[in-house]
Structure formats: C-alpha cells, structure tokens
All heavy atoms as an XYZ file, in Angstrom:
792
protein
N       0.706     -7.067     25.082
C       0.730     -7.751     26.254
C       0.385     -9.270     25.981
O      -0.494     -9.556     25.142
C      -0.174     -7.192     27.269
C       0.208     -6.004     27.964
S       1.616     -6.551     29.075
C       2.361     -4.978     29.470
N       0.997    -10.053     26.724
C       0.640    -11.549     26.709
C      -0.433    -11.847     27.615
O      -0.407    -11.367     28.828
C       1.915    -12.365     27.109
C       3.134    -12.031     26.113
C       1.610    -13.825     27.010
C       2.935    -12.358     24.633
N      -1.489    -12.538     27.221
C      -2.553    -12.963     28.194
C      -2.003    -13.659     29.397
O      -1.033    -14.458     29.311
C      -3.414    -13.828     27.414
C      -3.089    -13.541     25.849
C      -1.683    -13.167     25.887
N      -2.549    -13.159     30.586
C      -2.065    -13.915     31.803
C      -0.850    -13.191     32.434
O      -0.337    -13.485     33.475
N      -0.469    -12.044     31.775
C       0.635    -11.150     32.345
C       1.994    -11.660     32.189
O       2.928    -11.148     32.670
N       2.174    -12.812     31.434
C       3.592    -13.283     31.206
C       4.374    -12.423     30.265
O       3.767    -11.572     29.578
N       5.599    -12.750     30.298
C       6.534    -11.900     29.343
C       6.550    -12.576     28.008
O       6.450    -13.757     27.825
C       7.969    -11.925     29.976
C       8.108    -11.133     31.222
C       7.756     -9.615     31.034
O       8.165     -9.120     29.996
N       7.018     -9.032     31.858
N       6.652    -11.756     26.911
C       6.788    -12.349     25.653
C       8.104    -13.133     25.479
O       9.163    -12.799     26.102
C       6.706    -11.072     24.658
C       7.164     -9.938     25.512
C       6.791    -10.255     26.948
N       8.029    -14.145     24.646
C       9.134    -14.952     24.342
C      10.093    -14.255     23.446
O       9.709    -13.916     22.272
C       8.628    -16.355     23.731
C       9.779    -17.239     23.341
O      10.937    -16.785     23.169
N       9.471    -18.578     23.313
N      11.246    -13.823     23.956
C      12.148    -12.967     23.212
C      12.608    -13.679     21.892
O      12.809    -13.039     20.910
C      13.357    -12.603     24.183
C      14.104    -11.478     23.565
S      12.950    -10.085     23.217
C      13.652     -8.821     24.198
N      12.898    -14.924     22.024
C      13.318    -15.708     20.840
C      12.280    -15.604     19.723
O      12.540    -15.437     18.477
C      13.632    -17.181     21.233
C      14.238    -17.972     20.058
C      15.531    -17.505     19.616
O      16.358    -17.011     20.330
N      15.813    -17.739     18.301
N      10.977    -15.781     20.177
C       9.950    -15.818     19.205
C       9.799    -14.386     18.622
O       9.683    -14.269     17.406
C       8.638    -16.068     19.872
C       7.458    -16.157     18.961
C       6.082    -16.563     19.689
O       6.064    -16.607     20.891
N       5.067    -16.829     18.924
N       9.970    -13.355     19.397
C       9.942    -11.960     18.926
C      11.053    -11.742     17.894
O      10.888    -11.166     16.820
C       9.976    -10.927     20.152
C       8.687    -11.079     20.856
C      10.230     -9.523     19.522
C       8.758    -10.155     22.149
N      12.190    -12.203     18.174
C      13.434    -11.989     17.306
C      13.183    -12.779     16.014
O      13.459    -12.261     14.967
C      14.685    -12.456     18.032
C      15.168    -11.538     19.174
C      16.384    -12.164     19.895
C      15.411    -10.180     18.649
N      12.526    -13.896     16.096
C      12.352    -14.688     14.818
C      11.274    -14.048     14.024
O      11.441    -13.920     12.755
C      11.811    -16.213     15.243
C      12.969    -17.044     15.648
C      12.469    -18.383     16.142
O      11.186    -18.612     16.386
N      13.354    -19.298     16.414
N      10.243    -13.425     14.647
C       9.264    -12.702     13.930
C       9.801    -11.516     13.293
O       9.500    -11.194     12.164
C       8.027    -12.377     14.819
C       7.205    -13.458     15.281
C       6.101    -12.980     16.224
O       6.346    -12.140     17.074
N       4.871    -13.643     16.151
N      10.708    -10.742     13.972
C      11.302     -9.558     13.469
C      12.247     -9.921     12.245
O      12.280     -9.146     11.215
C      12.096     -8.934     14.572
N      12.853    -11.112     12.353
C      13.871    -11.410     11.228
C      12.961    -11.812     10.070
O      13.282    -11.427      8.912
C      14.731    -12.593     11.713
C      15.779    -12.956     10.708
C      16.666    -14.159     11.219
O      16.168    -14.945     11.957
N      17.858    -14.104     10.706
N      11.895    -12.506     10.242
C      11.085    -12.847      9.085
C      10.424    -11.686      8.493
O      10.545    -11.470      7.192
C       9.905    -13.828      9.584
C       8.960    -14.349      8.403
C       7.896    -15.142      8.857
C       7.042    -15.614      7.699
N       6.660    -14.689      6.696
N       9.975    -10.691      9.229
C       9.434     -9.485      8.790
C      10.439     -8.690      7.975
O      10.201     -8.166      6.913
C       8.925     -8.541      9.850
C       7.749     -9.121     10.640
S       6.227     -9.163      9.627
C       5.870     -7.451      9.608
N      11.766     -8.696      8.424
C      12.780     -8.020      7.689
C      13.053     -8.655      6.377
O      13.272     -7.997      5.364
C      14.032     -8.026      8.562
C      15.252     -7.179      8.131
C      16.421     -7.147      9.047
O      16.566     -8.110      9.789
N      17.149     -6.073      8.954
N      13.087    -10.036      6.375
C      13.285    -10.740      5.047
C      12.133    -10.525      4.070
O      12.376    -10.198      2.940
C      13.444    -12.226      5.289
C      14.697    -12.642      6.028
C      14.607    -14.099      6.596
O      13.556    -14.738      6.594
N      15.835    -14.586      6.970
N      10.883    -10.479      4.647
C       9.777    -10.176      3.795
C       9.734     -8.748      3.214
O       9.477     -8.524      2.092
C       8.461    -10.293      4.630
C       8.169    -11.730      4.963
O       8.865    -12.697      4.359
O       7.323    -11.981      5.851
N      10.228     -7.793      4.024
C      10.347     -6.354      3.584
C      11.465     -6.294      2.467
O      11.231     -5.666      1.513
C      10.650     -5.520      4.761
C      10.807     -3.985      4.501
C       9.480     -3.461      3.988
C      11.212     -3.301      5.785
N      12.567     -6.933      2.747
C      13.699     -6.887      1.761
C      13.200     -7.484      0.369
O      13.553     -6.966     -0.608
C      14.949     -7.617      2.257
N      12.387     -8.663      0.464
C      11.958     -9.279     -0.698
C      10.993     -8.381     -1.423
O      11.007     -8.226     -2.632
C      11.270    -10.630     -0.379
C      10.918    -11.501     -1.486
C      10.360    -12.801     -1.272
N       9.770    -13.022      0.061
C      10.329    -13.659      1.042
N      11.651    -14.072      0.888
N       9.811    -13.752      2.147
N      10.089     -7.693     -0.672
C       9.029     -6.784     -1.305
C       9.769     -5.577     -1.916
O       9.338     -5.186     -3.026
C       8.058     -6.328     -0.216
N      10.836     -5.086     -1.355
C      11.568     -3.967     -1.940
C      12.295     -4.375     -3.209
O      12.286     -3.647     -4.170
C      12.622     -3.478     -0.888
C      11.857     -2.663      0.291
C      12.846     -2.184      1.348
O      13.802     -2.914      1.615
N      12.591     -1.093      1.976
N      12.893     -5.649     -3.268
C      13.429     -6.071     -4.494
C      12.414     -6.185     -5.590
O      12.669     -5.950     -6.719
C      14.113     -7.406     -4.211
C      15.403     -7.290     -3.331
C      15.984     -8.695     -3.010
O      15.298     -9.720     -3.082
N      17.181     -8.695     -2.660
N      11.200     -6.705     -5.254
C      10.131     -6.885     -6.144
C       9.784     -5.493     -6.711
O       9.510     -5.310     -7.922
C       8.982     -7.529     -5.569
C       9.166     -9.059     -5.422
C       8.027     -9.667     -4.627
O       6.910     -9.089     -4.448
O       8.203    -10.819     -4.130
N       9.702     -4.508     -5.831
C       9.338     -3.132     -6.255
C      10.306     -2.545     -7.186
O      10.019     -1.907     -8.244
C       9.162     -2.230     -5.078
C       7.979     -2.402     -4.266
C       7.978     -1.514     -2.948
C       6.648     -1.952     -5.014
N      11.577     -2.785     -6.949
C      12.676     -2.336     -7.875
C      12.690     -2.961     -9.189
O      13.081     -2.338    -10.127
C      14.071     -2.504     -7.134
N      12.117     -4.168     -9.269
C      12.138     -4.856    -10.497
C      10.828     -4.648    -11.329
O      10.718     -4.918    -12.439
C      12.363     -6.416    -10.336
N       9.770     -4.163    -10.669
C       8.460     -3.954    -11.290
C       8.384     -2.532    -11.914
O       8.731     -1.560    -11.312
C       7.336     -4.143    -10.252
O       7.452     -5.351     -9.639
C       6.038     -3.951    -10.870
N       7.916     -2.530    -13.175
C       7.780     -1.243    -13.804
C       6.279     -0.872    -13.896
O       5.461     -1.788    -14.141
C       8.396     -1.310    -15.175
C       9.889     -1.402    -15.175
C      10.517     -1.316    -16.463
O       9.857     -1.324    -17.591
O      11.816     -1.260    -16.535
N       5.945      0.347    -13.674
C       4.630      0.965    -13.850
C       4.622      2.064    -14.876
O       5.657      2.774    -14.987
C       3.976      1.325    -12.561
C       3.761      0.099    -11.579
C       4.858      2.296    -11.779
N       3.569      2.456    -15.417
C       3.492      3.513    -16.395
C       2.574      4.645    -16.009
O       1.598      4.391    -15.323
C       3.100      2.900    -17.809
C       3.218      3.909    -18.834
C       2.782      3.278    -20.263
O       3.588      2.640    -20.791
O       1.589      3.521    -20.618
N       2.869      5.771    -16.352
C       1.928      6.989    -16.272
C       1.929      7.653    -17.632
O       2.951      7.549    -18.412
N       0.816      8.377    -17.879
C       0.693      8.946    -19.146
C       0.102     10.358    -18.979
O      -0.681     10.597    -17.992
C       0.045      8.104    -20.228
C      -1.329      7.624    -19.725
C      -1.967      6.843    -20.928
O      -1.903      7.099    -22.033
N      -2.494      5.701    -20.462
N       0.198     11.218    -19.954
C      -0.381     12.476    -19.992
C      -0.712     12.845    -21.417
O      -0.262     12.290    -22.386
C       0.504     13.589    -19.362
N      -1.590     13.809    -21.634
C      -2.034     14.341    -22.973
C      -2.695     13.191    -23.724
O      -2.513     13.066    -24.947
N      -3.584     12.423    -23.077
C      -4.222     11.189    -23.737
C      -3.364     10.281    -24.306
O      -3.585      9.660    -25.358
N      -2.122     10.093    -23.708
C      -1.145      8.965    -24.135
C      -0.056      9.574    -24.980
O       0.825      8.859    -25.537
N      -0.060     10.896    -25.209
C       0.985     11.505    -26.080
C       2.360     11.336    -25.320
O       3.406     11.286    -26.069
C       0.671     13.033    -26.300
C      -0.488     13.352    -27.221
C      -0.680     14.745    -27.361
C      -0.326     12.666    -28.656
N       2.379     11.482    -24.074
C       3.648     11.287    -23.287
C       3.401     10.118    -22.365
O       2.418     10.125    -21.524
C       4.096     12.612    -22.673
C       5.330     12.295    -21.780
C       4.315     13.654    -23.695
N       4.358      9.187    -22.408
C       4.286      8.042    -21.396
C       5.521      7.881    -20.635
O       6.682      7.949    -21.316
C       3.956      6.734    -22.133
C       2.628      6.751    -22.884
C       2.435      5.407    -23.703
C       1.144      5.517    -24.373
N       0.936      4.408    -25.269
N       5.509      7.786    -19.345
C       6.665      7.606    -18.513
C       6.633      6.226    -17.833
O       5.496      5.850    -17.369
C       6.789      8.763    -17.465
N       7.717      5.614    -17.758
C       7.745      4.242    -17.046
C       8.771      4.482    -16.002
O       9.890      4.921    -16.070
C       8.258      3.211    -18.018
O       7.485      3.153    -19.176
C       8.264      1.838    -17.298
N       8.262      4.021    -14.641
C       9.155      4.098    -13.582
C       9.099      2.710    -12.838
O       8.122      1.919    -13.081
C       8.747      5.163    -12.529
C       8.836      6.516    -13.068
C       7.361      4.868    -11.957
N      10.083      2.332    -12.016
C      10.058      1.224    -11.203
C       9.190      1.482    -10.031
O       8.764      2.598     -9.797
C      11.439      0.801    -10.736
O      11.971      1.834     -9.777
C      12.427      0.615    -11.812
N       8.771      0.330     -9.410
C       7.975      0.425     -8.238
C       8.555      1.334     -7.107
O       8.022      1.718     -6.153
N       9.957      1.400     -7.206
C      10.617      2.136     -6.087
C      10.819      3.628     -6.654
O      11.455      4.419     -5.931
C      11.995      1.497     -5.870
O      12.806      1.401     -6.974
N      10.261      3.960     -7.824
C      10.276      5.290     -8.218
C      11.372      5.824     -9.269
O      11.537      6.977     -9.552
N      12.124      4.855     -9.651
C      13.255      5.175    -10.690
C      12.690      5.250    -12.006
O      12.104      4.353    -12.521
C      14.342      4.114    -10.588
C      15.510      4.397    -11.512
C      16.549      3.214    -11.526
O      16.462      2.376    -10.619
O      17.365      3.221    -12.442
N      12.989      6.463    -12.731
C      12.502      6.703    -14.088
C      13.352      5.778    -14.969
O      14.564      5.805    -15.075
C      12.705      8.103    -14.481
C      12.230      8.558    -15.838
C      10.728      8.346    -15.979
C      12.632      9.962    -16.137
N      12.580      4.935    -15.747
C      13.197      4.002    -16.665
C      13.002      4.298    -18.141
O      13.757      3.804    -18.984
C      12.696      2.539    -16.356
C      13.296      1.960    -15.074
C      14.728      1.459    -15.246
N      15.281      0.908    -14.062
C      15.223     -0.274    -13.720
N      14.629     -1.207    -14.471
N      15.767     -0.597    -12.599
N      11.865      4.923    -18.446
C      11.618      5.241    -19.840
C      10.671      6.405    -19.950
O       9.923      6.704    -19.167
N      10.845      7.056    -21.216
C      10.032      8.227    -21.512
C       9.721      8.118    -23.020
O      10.656      8.017    -23.800
C      10.675      9.456    -21.182
C       9.958     10.771    -21.321
C       8.777     10.820    -20.418
C      10.926     11.893    -21.050
N       8.416      8.027    -23.425
C       8.072      7.915    -24.819
C       7.223      9.165    -25.112
O       6.245      9.442    -24.460
C       7.236      6.635    -25.082
C       6.771      6.620    -26.536
C       7.993      5.434    -24.723
N       7.666      9.901    -26.139
C       6.944     11.057    -26.602
C       6.469     10.922    -28.026
O       7.221     10.718    -28.872
C       7.862     12.388    -26.431
C       8.334     12.541    -25.045
C       7.174     13.568    -26.964
C       9.473     13.584    -24.858
N       5.129     10.958    -28.170
C       4.504     10.880    -29.506
C       4.979     12.098    -30.242
O       4.928     13.227    -29.814
C       3.030     10.779    -29.336
C       2.358     10.544    -30.667
O       2.563     11.236    -31.684
O       1.529      9.589    -30.703
N       5.433     11.999    -31.531
C       5.823     13.141    -32.315
C       4.739     14.175    -32.401
O       5.031     15.442    -32.595
C       6.144     12.487    -33.634
C       6.469     11.111    -33.446
C       5.602     10.690    -32.260
N       3.489     13.875    -32.332
C       2.322     14.849    -32.342
C       2.488     15.765    -31.180
O       1.966     16.847    -31.226
C       1.005     14.166    -32.314
C       0.707     13.293    -33.526
C      -0.710     12.650    -33.431
C      -0.588     11.248    -33.726
N      -1.723     10.461    -33.327
N       3.134     15.423    -30.086
C       3.356     16.238    -28.916
C       4.371     17.367    -29.109
O       4.521     18.288    -28.244
C       3.508     15.437    -27.676
N       5.179     17.137    -30.128
C       6.401     17.997    -30.311
C       6.010     19.260    -31.167
O       5.724     19.110    -32.386
C       7.513     17.250    -30.968
C       8.798     18.204    -30.997
C       7.878     16.040    -30.045
N       5.992     20.340    -30.584
C       5.748     21.594    -31.355
C       6.921     22.596    -30.957
O       7.042     23.037    -29.814
C       4.430     22.316    -30.934
C       4.082     23.613    -31.597
O       5.034     24.077    -32.390
O       3.069     24.081    -31.353
N       7.792     22.840    -31.909
C       8.988     23.578    -31.598
C       8.594     25.034    -31.144
O       9.413     25.695    -30.345
C       9.770     23.765    -32.898
C       9.172     22.646    -33.761
C       7.793     22.297    -33.284
N       7.420     25.511    -31.425
C       6.992     26.801    -30.935
C       6.396     26.766    -29.542
O       6.124     27.829    -28.954
C       5.929     27.329    -31.889
C       6.439     27.439    -33.331
C       7.501     28.442    -33.514
O       7.416     29.562    -32.899
O       8.490     28.259    -34.216
N       6.130     25.560    -29.040
C       5.501     25.424    -27.719
C       6.093     24.299    -26.952
O       5.475     23.296    -26.631
C       3.962     25.198    -27.891
C       3.240     25.110    -26.560
O       3.767     25.639    -25.560
O       2.051     24.576    -26.575
N       7.347     24.510    -26.469
C       8.073     23.490    -25.675
C       7.519     23.451    -24.250
O       7.665     22.420    -23.534
C       9.504     23.632    -25.688
O       9.814     25.027    -25.187
C      10.128     23.604    -27.129
N       6.807     24.445    -23.816
C       6.326     24.476    -22.457
C       5.265     23.460    -22.261
O       5.262     22.739    -21.298
C       5.773     25.897    -22.082
C       6.962     26.834    -21.798
C       6.350     28.283    -21.514
O       5.157     28.418    -21.141
O       7.072     29.205    -21.666
N       4.293     23.329    -23.240
C       3.314     22.274    -23.097
C       3.997     20.923    -23.083
O       3.564     20.099    -22.323
C       2.323     22.429    -24.269
O       1.724     23.686    -24.186
C       1.254     21.392    -24.235
N       4.960     20.635    -23.888
C       5.611     19.383    -23.883
C       6.230     19.102    -22.587
O       6.190     18.002    -22.014
C       6.662     19.233    -25.076
C       7.548     17.956    -25.080
C       6.573     16.717    -25.219
C       8.494     18.023    -26.219
N       6.848     20.040    -21.946
C       7.521     19.988    -20.624
C       6.408     19.678    -19.634
O       6.685     18.776    -18.744
C       8.276     21.187    -20.338
N       5.300     20.303    -19.623
C       4.173     19.999    -18.772
C       3.766     18.613    -18.906
O       3.380     17.998    -17.902
C       3.080     20.949    -18.962
C       3.398     22.484    -18.493
O       4.363     22.669    -17.795
O       2.630     23.370    -19.028
N       3.595     18.167    -20.176
C       3.151     16.834    -20.381
C       4.120     15.748    -19.757
O       3.761     14.811    -19.227
C       2.930     16.519    -21.808
C       1.759     17.189    -22.560
C       1.775     17.001    -23.975
C       0.388     16.722    -21.905
N       5.352     16.076    -20.011
C       6.450     15.131    -19.449
C       6.388     15.079    -17.957
O       6.353     14.036    -17.272
C       7.913     15.570    -19.816
C       8.934     14.824    -19.093
C       7.954     15.379    -21.407
N       6.250     16.269    -17.198
C       6.089     16.296    -15.829
C       4.956     15.577    -15.410
O       4.963     14.697    -14.426
C       6.169     17.733    -15.342
C       7.447     18.395    -15.580
C       5.672     17.872    -13.844
C       7.510     19.847    -15.366
N       3.749     15.732    -15.995
C       2.442     15.119    -15.645
C       2.548     13.669    -15.790
O       2.112     12.795    -15.020
C       1.403     15.670    -16.516
N       3.210     13.082    -16.905
C       3.416     11.702    -17.146
C       4.274     11.089    -15.967
O       3.957     10.032    -15.492
C       3.912     11.404    -18.505
N       5.381     11.739    -15.691
C       6.194     11.184    -14.679
C       5.592     11.225    -13.307
O       5.626     10.280    -12.497
C       7.597     12.034    -14.607
C       8.532     11.544    -13.484
C       8.389     11.810    -15.915
N       4.785     12.211    -13.040
C       4.067     12.279    -11.765
C       2.952     11.160    -11.644
O       2.806     10.592    -10.686
C       3.420     13.634    -11.550
C       4.367     14.738    -11.179
C       3.734     16.130    -11.053
O       2.682     16.386    -11.791
N       4.276     17.033    -10.441
N       2.393     10.920    -12.855
C       1.357      9.853    -12.891
C       1.978      8.509    -12.659
O       1.482      7.719    -11.901
C       0.601      9.895    -14.222
N       3.150      8.297    -13.252
C       3.863      7.045    -13.064
C       4.282      6.868    -11.562
O       4.214      5.818    -11.044
C       5.099      7.018    -13.924
N       4.766      7.980    -10.983
C       5.210      7.957     -9.601
C       4.050      7.650     -8.692
O       4.156      6.930     -7.739
C       5.930      9.193     -9.220
C       7.389      9.140     -9.698
O       8.002      7.970     -9.643
N       8.021     10.362     -9.999
N       2.826      8.183     -9.089
C       1.602      8.006     -8.195
C       1.320      6.539     -8.280
O       0.941      5.828     -7.316
C       0.404      8.785     -8.735
C       0.622     10.163     -8.444
O       1.440     10.636     -7.512
O      -0.200     11.045     -8.992
N       1.488      5.905     -9.489
C       1.196      4.447     -9.719
C       2.165      3.619     -8.847
O       1.890      2.595     -8.263
C       1.286      4.108    -11.135
C       0.003      4.678    -11.846
O      -1.090      4.951    -11.236
N       0.143      4.760    -13.152
N       3.483      4.121     -8.852
C       4.493      3.465     -8.075
C       4.216      3.510     -6.553
O       4.417      2.528     -5.859
C       5.917      3.994     -8.345
N       3.721      4.601     -6.102
C       3.404      4.768     -4.653
C       2.251      3.808     -4.320
O       2.163      3.184     -3.134
C       2.995      6.152     -4.329
C       4.237      7.142     -4.271
C       3.865      8.504     -3.883
O       2.780      8.896     -3.871
N       4.915      9.205     -3.499
N       1.208      3.723     -5.118
C       0.110      2.766     -4.929
C       0.690      1.321     -4.864
O       0.200      0.543     -4.058
C      -0.912      2.897     -6.053
C      -1.690      4.187     -5.960
C      -2.652      4.365     -7.070
O      -2.962      3.443     -7.969
N      -3.253      5.508     -7.180
N       1.652      0.986     -5.739
C       2.217     -0.334     -5.781
C       3.010     -0.514     -4.421
O       2.886     -1.693     -3.868
C       3.092     -0.494     -6.980
C       3.790     -1.884     -7.169
C       2.783     -3.039     -7.309
C       4.754     -1.820     -8.315
N       3.641      0.506     -3.980
C       4.413      0.331     -2.733
C       3.506      0.067     -1.541
O       3.770     -0.720     -0.688
C       5.218      1.654     -2.508
C       6.478      1.870     -3.334
C       7.041      3.301     -3.188
O       6.710      3.933     -2.235
N       7.989      3.477     -4.066
N       2.358      0.821     -1.560
C       1.408      0.636     -0.420
C       0.865     -0.723     -0.510
O       0.649     -1.398      0.547
C       0.225      1.726     -0.641
C       0.559      3.050     -0.150
C       0.868      3.109      1.354
O       0.360      2.296      2.061
N       1.664      4.065      1.749
N       0.545     -1.326     -1.664
C       0.030     -2.652     -1.828
C       1.071     -3.693     -1.341
O       0.680     -4.615     -0.689
C      -0.376     -2.911     -3.311
N       2.357     -3.495     -1.632
C       3.240     -4.437     -1.277
C       3.839     -4.283      0.207
O       4.093     -5.322      0.874
C       4.493     -4.354     -2.294
C       4.141     -4.934     -3.625
C       5.250     -5.996     -4.040
C       4.946     -6.455     -5.391
N       4.451     -7.780     -5.440
N       4.001     -3.027      0.588
C       4.718     -2.732      1.922
C       3.696     -2.492      2.989
O       3.989     -2.661      4.102
C       5.678     -1.632      1.681
C       6.805     -1.744      0.659
C       7.647     -0.518      0.692
C       7.734     -2.921      1.026
N       2.455     -2.064      2.604
C       1.512     -1.722      3.616
C       1.192     -2.821      4.573
O       1.251     -2.658      5.793
N       1.021     -4.139      4.054
C       0.714     -5.225      5.037
C       1.905     -5.524      5.880
O       1.708     -5.909      7.024
C       0.344     -6.404      4.076
C      -0.018     -5.752      2.792
C       0.747     -4.414      2.773
N       3.135     -5.301      5.378
C       4.292     -5.588      6.239
C       4.449     -4.505      7.196
O       4.773     -4.956      8.398
C       5.544     -5.562      5.250
C       5.631     -6.622      4.326
C       6.867     -6.501      3.397
C       5.746     -8.070      5.029
N       4.179     -3.218      6.991
C       4.234     -2.233      7.984
C       3.200     -2.402      9.013
O       3.459     -2.302     10.287
C       4.111     -0.834      7.369
N       2.015     -2.894      8.646
C       0.951     -3.207      9.691
C       1.440     -4.352     10.599
O       1.200     -4.455     11.671
C      -0.320     -3.555      9.011
C      -0.998     -2.266      8.312
C      -2.185     -2.633      7.471
O      -2.427     -3.963      7.319
N      -2.871     -1.754      6.900
N       2.120     -5.361      9.975
C       2.583     -6.449     10.717
C       3.568     -6.110     11.795
O       3.663     -6.592     12.787
N       4.461     -5.169     11.438
C       5.443     -4.540     12.463
C       4.784     -3.990     13.648
O       5.168     -4.178     14.786
C       6.437     -3.587     11.768
C       7.426     -4.179     10.800
C       8.191     -3.032     10.203
C       8.368     -5.105     11.601
N       3.638     -3.301     13.464
C       2.942     -2.654     14.477
C       2.240     -3.644     15.402
O       1.993     -3.430     16.605
N       1.926     -4.865     14.848
C       1.239     -5.908     15.696
C       2.109     -6.829     16.377
O       1.728     -7.783     17.083
N       3.437     -6.699     16.345
C       4.303     -7.509     17.029
C       4.568     -7.171     18.532
O       4.746     -5.998     18.842
C       5.691     -7.553     16.394
C       5.789     -8.235     14.976
S       7.412     -8.193     14.300
C       8.310     -9.066     15.580
N       4.238     -8.116     19.429
C       4.360     -7.867     20.825
C       5.765     -7.508     21.168
O       6.729     -7.966     20.652
C       3.891     -9.182     21.468
C       4.102    -10.163     20.484
C       3.965     -9.532     19.070
N       5.882     -6.495     22.054
C       7.173     -6.052     22.606
C       7.833     -5.034     21.690
O       8.932     -4.558     22.062
N       7.399     -4.781     20.516
C       7.908     -3.708     19.665
C       7.007     -2.542     19.539
O       5.847     -2.668     19.247
C       8.189     -4.255     18.296
C       9.262     -5.406     18.176
C       9.386     -5.943     16.777
C      10.629     -5.042     18.783
N       7.599     -1.350     19.767
C       6.612     -0.118     19.738
C       6.673      0.487     18.415
O       6.870      1.724     18.377
N       6.511     -0.190     17.345
C       6.369      0.487     16.002
C       4.998      1.078     15.795
O       3.994      0.468     16.154
C       6.629     -0.578     14.802
C       8.097     -0.937     14.887
C       8.385     -2.273     15.168
C       9.160     -0.081     14.615
C       9.745     -2.747     15.166
C      10.439     -0.558     14.618
C      10.767     -1.825     14.882
C-alpha cells in the first residue's frame, strides 16, 4: 500500500518489474557460467558443476578405482556430484535470493 491511500504508479511498478527481470536474467547467466566443485572420499572423486547444476567435469583419482569394488566408486561419484550440486544451490541462493526477496517487496505485485 502507498502511504495516504493513493494508488501505486503503474509506470513505476512496470519499470521496477522490468529491472528485476533484467537482474534475474543476468544472475541466471552468471550462474550458468560459474563452476563449483564437490568432492568425496577425501578428494578421490571430484565433480564440477555449473551454478545452474549442469555437470561439467568428473575427476577420479586412480587410487579410487578397484575393479573388485565398483560399488564404492559409484557411491563416491554420486556423493561428489551431490556435493557439487549442494554448492551450486548455495550459489543460487546467494545470487537469486536477494532478487526473489525484491519481487516480494514490490507494491502491487502479490509474489
């Protein structure tokens, strides 16, 4: 609500919404270009994902490879990818969180 009971300026609201949309698009582009890493097994397996969650790289130390125990290696790969995705989600929160909060604070919009 606008103090004094007046109506919000629709042009101003549209300009704010457009700026927020541009800021959001820029943040999403930055996330897609930023890489984060996760690891498992004390660094035996390392996964690299973009801030938007796309798997870009996987490094497996030869010490982690045991032909008799491929299940442990699979578990390490899964754990490393999950750790990388957790880091990507934290990055998303850091970049997109303030923008989402800004949308909720815009007068006239019920986000």
